[in-house]
Each structure stands twice: as C-alpha cells, then as structure tokens.
C-alpha angles and dihedrals in degrees: 000000000000125000091248095054091045093052090048090051091051093052093047092051089050092049094046097045097071094047090050092047092050090050090050091051092048089057092051117093115253111271118231115254113247112258123231112262113259115251114256117268122246090256089052093049090050093049093049092044093049092045091054091051090050093046089055098255102114098141094060089042095057093040089049102045112021124100099213095179090058093043090055090051092052091047101045106021115183092357088079089068091076092048117100121231092252094051088046091056090048087052094053089052089050094046089050093051090047095049089046090052093049089052095048094052104141094227094049089047091051094052093043092053090056097036135093126224121219148150098045111183132166137202122192121208119208116246154133093265101024116232129191137199119211122190127187140160126247107206116204123172090335093312116121120209120188111229124195131202121190120197141171131206114249110245091226125095093267091064094202123176115241130186117246100175142356137190149140131250089003096304102124122195098221096035089055090055092052090051092049095047090048089066092051101033092116092048104045142029120238091255093048090050093051091047090051093045095051092043087058093047093050089053093050 
C-alpha cells in the first residue's frame, strides 16, 4: 500500500471512530447519576470523634465536629441577645480554646492513649431540629467511665450532625459553663465570663 493510501486510510479511521463511539453510546441504556453520600449518623460521628481523641488529635476533632454557635446558645441562653456580633465571634474563639484545652489535658490524654472505647449507643430525638445523645464507655485498667456526646442536626440541606456538648459521668463541659455563669450573671457579661474562664485555664 502506498504512503498516500495508508495516510488516507488512517484519516478515515480517525474520522469514523468518534461517530461509531457516539452511536454505541447512544444505544447503551442511560447510567444512573451517582447519588450524594449520606451524612454520617450520630453514632458514626461519635465514633470518629472519640477515636480522634484517643489517637491524640483532639484539636482537629473539636474543630471538625463541634457546633460552637449552638454551644454558646446552650451556655448563655437569652444573655447572648445583648452580645454584639463581634463579641460573639470572640466568644466562639474563646470557647474553642477552652474546649481544646480541656481535651488536651495531659492526664486525660494519657488515659485515652491506653484506654479502649466500647458500648457505643445512640438515641435520636425528634425536632426540629433533631438532636441525639450518644453514650459509650471509656475503659482504663478495668475501670469503665460513661462518656456522653450531645449533638444536633444542622438545619441546612446537608443535615450534618454536630456536637454541642460532651462530658463524662454526667459532668458536661457546656452545661458546667452555663451553671457557673448563672452564679455570676449579674456581675459579668458573657464575654467577660469567657475571658476570665480561659484566662484561668491558661494559668493552670
């Protein structure tokens, strides 16, 4: 075959192939579109959160899974109505630092590194918005400590579960802040209280 005929044949093949492929594709039944992955359940969120704490990564765990806005609402209630948007943002940063410092306590970190986690169970409460309680046991040297994670489902379309409070043996972090602020509500604004709280934690 001459070079000219060979070149023409190659051009014809290249020209025909796309048409043939298109025709073949047209004959194939339409493929279903991939569906969006479902958001993790409360149980899955609690498992991931607890595992990150145990693996020594509490800061990322708190930033990834906590709903700080809701936690502030739980802690300060109607008192937040008098707080400016700028002060509220500062309170969120302070609350984040406080929760991170609680979770990075050396004693807690040492226990977690040697402990096992078991017995995870979740209960979802109807809303709106939906909330959930997840309980599990932290087992350290044969001693079982009941841990609790409280969550709510975000109101947006993603409907993700976010943590609003955590604790052990009924001693919850955000609920304790609410209780302590209630004793000083006439002496301190919510921002002043958070500033004082974090200042004390930094010195400890």
